[in-house]
C-alpha positions as CSV (number, residue, x, y, z in Angstrom):
1,M,-14.8,17.0,6.8
2,N,-15.1,20.4,8.3
3,D,-16.6,23.0,5.9
4,Q,-16.1,26.1,8.1
5,N,-14.2,29.0,6.8
6,V,-10.7,29.0,8.2
7,Q,-8.4,32.0,8.0
8,I,-5.0,32.4,9.6
9,F,-2.9,35.5,10.0
10,T,0.8,34.7,10.3
11,L,4.3,36.0,10.1
12,S,6.5,34.3,7.6
13,T,9.3,33.8,10.1
14,C,7.2,32.6,13.1
15,G,7.7,29.1,14.2
16,H,4.3,28.8,15.8
17,C,2.7,30.1,12.6
18,K,4.6,27.4,10.5
19,S,3.5,24.7,13.0
20,T,-0.1,25.9,12.6
21,K,0.1,25.6,8.8
22,K,1.6,22.1,9.0
23,F,-1.1,21.1,11.5
24,L,-3.9,22.3,9.2
25,E,-2.3,20.6,6.2
26,K,-1.9,17.3,8.2
27,Y,-5.7,17.2,8.7
28,S,-6.3,18.4,5.1
29,V,-8.0,21.6,6.3
30,N,-8.5,24.2,3.6
31,Y,-7.5,27.6,4.8
32,D,-6.7,31.1,3.7
33,C,-3.4,32.4,5.0
34,V,-2.1,36.0,5.1
35,D,1.6,36.4,5.9
36,V,1.2,39.9,7.3
37,D,5.0,40.7,7.2
38,L,5.1,40.1,3.4
39,L,2.3,42.6,2.6
40,D,3.1,46.1,1.4
41,R,2.9,48.8,3.9
42,D,-0.7,49.9,3.1
43,Q,-2.1,46.4,3.0
44,Q,-0.2,45.6,6.2
45,K,-1.8,48.6,8.0
46,E,-5.3,47.6,6.9
47,I,-4.9,43.9,7.9
48,L,-3.4,44.8,11.3
49,E,-6.3,47.1,12.1
50,N,-8.7,44.1,11.3
51,I,-6.6,41.7,13.3
52,K,-6.6,44.1,16.3
53,I,-10.4,43.8,16.5
54,L,-10.0,40.0,16.8
55,N,-6.8,39.9,18.8
56,P,-6.0,43.2,20.5
57,K,-2.4,42.1,21.4
58,L,-1.7,41.5,17.7
59,S,0.1,38.2,18.4
60,F,0.6,35.5,15.8
61,P,-0.8,33.2,14.6
62,T,-4.3,34.5,14.8
63,I,-6.7,31.8,13.6
64,V,-10.3,32.4,12.7
65,I,-12.5,29.2,12.4
66,G,-16.0,30.2,11.6
67,D,-16.8,32.7,14.4
68,K,-14.2,31.4,16.8
69,V,-10.8,33.2,17.2
70,I,-7.8,31.3,18.5
71,V,-4.6,33.1,19.3
72,G,-1.5,31.0,19.2
73,Y,-0.8,27.5,18.2
74,K,-3.2,25.6,20.4
75,E,-3.8,22.1,18.8
76,N,-6.6,21.1,21.1
77,E,-8.5,24.3,20.6
78,I,-8.0,24.2,16.9
79,K,-9.2,20.5,16.8
80,E,-12.3,21.4,18.8
81,A,-13.2,24.3,16.7
82,L,-12.8,22.2,13.6
83,G,-14.7,19.2,15.0
84,L,-11.7,16.9,14.6
């Protein structure tokens, strides 16, 4: 099983974000998730600044697998990055 650090930045109401979570769960991938829209204003500002470095368009989901950044729900890219 993949032991890379997986982190996803999502919006709680985003369909693509929900699909990404379900996909990761289907493959039993452990991940850390931040629902950016549910953070308080100060936390949100800080997280958005960090996401902007990874994904200047600030679109969601933003998925970080090891040192690879995937923007959007792209099953094939996620599988490849995870070695599935």
